[in-house]
N, C-alpha and C positions, 0 to 999 in steps of 0.2 A: 504494500500500500504506500503510495507516494505521499509526501508531506503536502499540506495545503499551502498555496501561495500566500504571500503577504496580503494581496488583494482579497483573497477568499477569507482570510482571517479577519481583516478589517470589516468586510461585508457581514460576516457572522457576528462580530462584536456590535456593529451598528444595529443589526437586526435585533439582537438580544436587548440592547438598551431601549430601542423603540417599543418593543413588546413589554418590557418591564415598566415603562412609563405610560403604558396604555395608549400609545399613539398608533400602534400597529398590532395585528394579531397573527399568530402562526397560520391560521386559516387563510388570511388575506395574502400572506406571502406564498402559501401553497397554491392559492388560486391564480396568482400572477404567474408563477412558474408553470403551472398547468396550462394557462392561457397561451403562453409563448411556446410551450412544447407540444401542445395538442391542438389548440384551436387557431393559433397564429403560428405559422411555421412551415416546416418542410413539406407537409402534406399539401399546403396551398400551392407551393411551387411545383410539386409533383403533379398535381391536377392540371396545371397550366402546360407542363411538358407533355403529359399524356394526351391532352387535347391537341397540341401542336402535332404530335405524331400521327393522329388519326383524322385531323381536319385540316387539309391543305390550305384552305382559305384562311383559317384562323392562324396557321403558321406564317403565312405571308404577312398578315396584319401584325402579328407579334414581332416579326423581324423588322418590319417597316416602322411601326410605332407601338412599342410594347405598352407604354402608358395608357394609350387609348384602348388597346386590345384587352387589357385586364380591368379596365374601368368598370364594366358591368358586374364584376365579381364583388366590388365594394369590400376589399380585404381590410380587416381590422389590423391596426398596428402601424400603419404608415410606412415611411421611408421608401415609398415607391412613387413619389410625385413625378419623378422623371426616371423611368426605367428603360434600359436598353438591353435587349436580349441578343446574344451572340451565339451562333450555331457552330457546334463541332462538326467537322466533316472528315472525309478520308484524308484530306490534304492539310487541314488546320485544326489544332487543338487550342482551345481558349481556357484561360484561367484568370480569376478575379482576385484583386487585392485592393486594399486602401492603404497607400503608403504613408499618409499623414496621420491617420488615427485608426478607425475601424468602421468606416461607413459601410453599410450593409443593408440589404432589403429585408428587414425583419418580418414584414407582413408575408413574405414568400418563403423565407428560410428559417424563421424562428430566431432563437437566441444565437448569436455568433459563437462559433467554437473558440475556445481559449487560444488555440494556435493561430487563428485568424488575426487576433489582436496583438500577437507577439511581435516585438520589433524585429526579431530574426526573420520571421516569415515575411514581414512587410518589406524588408530591405532585400533579402536574398532572392525572392521569387522574381523580382525585376531583373536582377543581375545574372542569375544562374537558374532560370526556371526549370531546365531539365534535371539539374541536380536536386532541386527541392522536390519536384514531382517524383523523382526516384525514391526519395526518402519516404514518400507516401505510398510507395510500392507501384508507382506508375512509370513504366518504361515505355517511352514512345519511339516509334521507328524514326530513324534519322531523317528520312524523307518528309516526315510530317513537321510542318512549322508550328511554333508555339507563339501565340499572341497573348500578351498580358494586358489586362484591362484594369485601369486604376479608378476605383470608385471614389466619389467625392460627395460633399454635402449637396451638390447640384445634381449629380447623376449616379444612379446605382446600376450595377450590371448583374445579369443572370446568364449562366451558360445553359444553352439548349443542348443536352447531351445527345449523342447518336443513339438511335433506338437500338436496343440489344438484338443481336441475331437470334432468330427463333421466336421472336415475340409478335410477329405479324399475326393478326387475327385475334389477339387478346382485346378485351374490352378496355375502355379508358380507365375504369377502376382497377383492373388487373395490371395495366401498364403503370399506373400511378404507384402501385405497390413496389415496383422495381426501381423507382427513381430515388436516389439518395441526395441528401443535402450536399455532400462532398462532390458529387457529380455536377450539381448545379453551380458550384463554386469553380469546378474544373480541376480538382486535385485527384480525381479518380474517374475511371470510365466504368460503364455498366457491363457486367459479364453477360455472356450469351445465355439464353434460356434453353435449358435442355428439355426435350419434350418427349 
């Protein structure tokens, strides 16, 4: 078991003080965590990805103007006021970072992973993307180019992963189950579906 980070220890201490003083309850904290992990989060992005895989018109709209394309969903949690979706292809692999802080489309991906906020990831993915992706277990063919997209307060990015081999014919719900947060950030690809 790894030790808690200084930030995690501070957050726990602050939570304990707020609860002790009656300004917050454990139930409220649990509700917020559940909201971002279950109701706001990766499943929202996964639904968007699955629809793009099965609805060519929606995919075109998503790649052209993602903000408008997802507007009807009225996602809770924000940080998608200006969303750009970039598509992984046989020739290009996309990965997202925020070099300044940790700008991230919470409404589509939930809480950002700790590594996304880490200064090492934020600086290294720009300079040596293949090395960093390899540390995530993702070895890309040399012929495939890597494009790094830098999120900011003005623009958030989401990667449209390639649809896994063997998944043609699955429903949108079944496809959404295959999509991971890390694939929508671009640090992993989705494995083939065995059938």
